C-alpha positions in Angstrom: 102.1 81.8 45.3 100.5 78.9 47.1 96.8 79.0 47.0 95.7 75.7 48.5 92.1 75.4 49.6 90.6 72.4 51.4 86.9 71.7 51.5 85.6 69.4 54.3 82.2 68.7 55.8 78.9 67.1 55.0 78.3 69.4 52.0 81.0 71.6 50.6 81.0 72.9 47.1 84.0 74.9 45.8 83.6 76.5 42.4 85.7 78.7 40.1 88.2 79.2 37.4 91.9 78.5 38.0 94.8 79.7 35.8 97.8 77.6 35.3 100.8 78.3 37.5 103.8 79.8 35.6 106.3 78.0 37.7 104.6 75.0 39.2 101.5 72.8 39.1 97.9 73.5 40.2 96.8 70.5 42.4 93.3 69.1 42.6 92.6 66.1 44.7 90.0 63.9 46.4 90.9 62.2 49.7 88.8 59.5 51.4 89.5 58.4 55.0 89.5 54.7 55.6 86.1 54.1 57.3 87.2 50.8 58.8 89.8 52.4 60.9 89.3 54.9 63.7 90.7 58.3 62.7 89.9 58.0 59.0 88.4 61.5 58.9 91.4 63.0 60.7 93.7 61.2 58.2 91.7 62.5 55.2 91.9 66.1 56.5 95.6 65.9 57.1 96.4 64.4 53.7 94.2 67.1 52.0 96.0 69.9 53.9 99.4 68.5 52.8 98.3 68.3 49.2 96.9 71.8 49.4 100.3 73.1 50.5 101.8 71.7 47.3 99.4 73.7 45.0 101.4 76.1 42.9 104.7 74.6 43.8 107.2 72.8 41.5 106.4 69.1 40.8 108.2 66.7 43.2 111.0 64.7 41.7 109.3 61.6 43.0 105.7 61.2 43.9 106.6 58.0 45.7 108.9 59.9 48.1 106.6 62.9 48.4 103.6 60.7 49.4 105.8 58.6 51.7 106.5 61.8 53.6 102.7 62.6 53.7 102.0 59.1 54.9 104.6 59.4 57.6 103.0 62.5 58.9 99.6 60.7 59.1 101.3 57.9 61.0 102.8 60.3 63.5 99.5 62.1 63.9 97.8 58.8 64.5 100.2 57.9 67.2 99.4 61.2 69.0 95.7 60.6 68.6 95.9 57.0 69.7 94.6 55.9 66.3 97.8 54.4 64.8 95.9 52.5 62.0 94.3 55.6 60.5 94.8 56.2 56.8 93.3 57.6 53.7 93.1 57.0 49.9 93.6 59.8 47.4 93.7 60.7 43.8 95.1 63.9 42.4 95.6 65.9 39.2 98.7 68.1 39.0 98.0 70.4 36.1 100.6 72.5 34.2 100.2 74.4 31.0 101.4 71.4 29.0 100.4 68.3 30.9 98.1 66.7 33.5 99.8 64.3 35.9 97.4 61.8 37.5 98.5 60.2 40.7 96.6 57.9 43.1 97.1 55.7 46.1 94.2 53.5 47.3 90.8 53.4 45.6 89.9 57.0 44.8 89.7 57.2 41.0 90.5 59.6 38.2 88.6 59.5 34.9 89.0 61.5 31.6 86.3 62.3 29.2 87.6 63.3 25.7 85.9 63.0 22.3 82.9 61.2 23.9 85.1 58.5 25.4 85.4 58.0 29.2 88.4 56.2 30.5 89.7 55.4 33.9 93.3 56.8 34.4 93.9 55.6 38.0 94.6 52.1 39.3 92.7 50.6 42.3 95.0 49.3 45.1 93.0 46.2 45.8 94.3 42.6 45.9 92.9 40.5 43.0 89.9 38.6 44.2 90.1 40.2 47.7 87.5 42.0 49.6 86.5 45.3 47.9 86.9 47.3 51.1 90.5 46.1 51.8 93.2 48.3 50.3 96.8 47.1 49.5 98.1 50.7 49.8 97.0 53.8 51.6 98.5 56.9 53.2 99.0 56.3 56.9 99.9 53.3 59.1 103.5 52.1 59.6 106.1 53.9 57.5 106.8 51.9 54.3 107.7 52.2 50.6 104.8 53.4 48.4 104.2 52.7 44.7 102.1 55.6 43.7 100.4 55.2 40.4 101.3 58.1 38.2 100.3 58.8 34.6 101.4 61.8 32.4 98.6 63.0 30.1 99.6 65.7 27.6 97.2 68.7 27.2 96.2 68.3 23.6 92.7 69.8 23.5 89.7 70.5 25.7 88.8 67.6 28.0 87.0 66.9 31.3 88.4 65.1 34.3 86.6 63.5 37.2 88.2 62.6 40.6 85.9 60.7 42.9 85.8 58.5 46.0 84.4 55.0 46.1 81.1 56.4 47.4 80.5 57.4 43.8 82.3 54.9 41.6 81.4 52.0 43.8 77.6 52.7 43.8 76.7 54.9 40.8 76.1 53.1 37.5 79.1 53.8 35.1 76.6 54.7 32.4 75.1 57.4 34.7 78.5 58.7 35.5 79.4 59.1 31.8 76.0 60.7 31.1 76.5 63.2 33.9 80.0 64.1 32.5 78.7 64.4 28.9 75.6 66.3 29.6 76.7 68.7 32.3 77.2 72.1 30.9 79.7 73.2 33.6 81.5 71.2 36.2 79.1 72.2 39.0 76.2 70.7 37.0 78.1 67.4 36.9 79.0 67.4 40.6 75.4 68.1 41.5 74.1 65.2 39.3 76.7 62.8 40.7 75.8 63.9 44.2 72.1 63.3 43.6 72.8 59.8 42.2 75.1 58.9 45.0 72.7 60.0 47.7 70.1 57.6 46.4 72.6 54.7 46.0 74.7 54.6 49.1 75.1 55.4 52.8 78.8 56.0 52.3 80.3 59.4 52.1 81.2 60.6 48.6 83.3 63.3 47.0 83.8 64.5 43.4 85.9 67.0 41.7 85.2 67.8 38.0 87.8 69.8 36.1 87.6 71.2 32.5 91.1 71.7 31.0 91.4 73.8 27.9 
């Protein structure tokens, strides 16, 4: 059964327990519209909706091909809305009973906290030495080949994952991010703490998903 749910708006909090799918993957994602291009918010909503449709489904044979299809839909929507340059960055976790697959395009990030160590699992799509707000890859724009960053992480014990947009990782001190993940009793505590820190640090929008995998 497909159970995709998309949260959008100035303040949206989705909370709950999710069981592993017996035949597919549960998908959790953060999507951030490109603020420098008109239509960024529309692009983000469209990408989020496409990812929500994949929740509970079998994993795609190629995340590159799957996301190229999503990107093409954003491009076609942009042509219809007269915002052909609109696009979005995203990071997702595809969770099965045996593994967590981390995939990202753009500068949304994925982190893992395990045994007190916090590590970044995603790769930022930014040119070395380039402007921090210029992405080398995104979902949207002219159809092209994508090189989605994918990492398979075996489920080998309890751990905590964080997905976040650059409104958090670009402005909140990494020490504070780790402290929030370590000290938060439940994921909603962590999200609230990160939101409080981001509100004081940036005027950018920000989104976070915290997931405990056991």
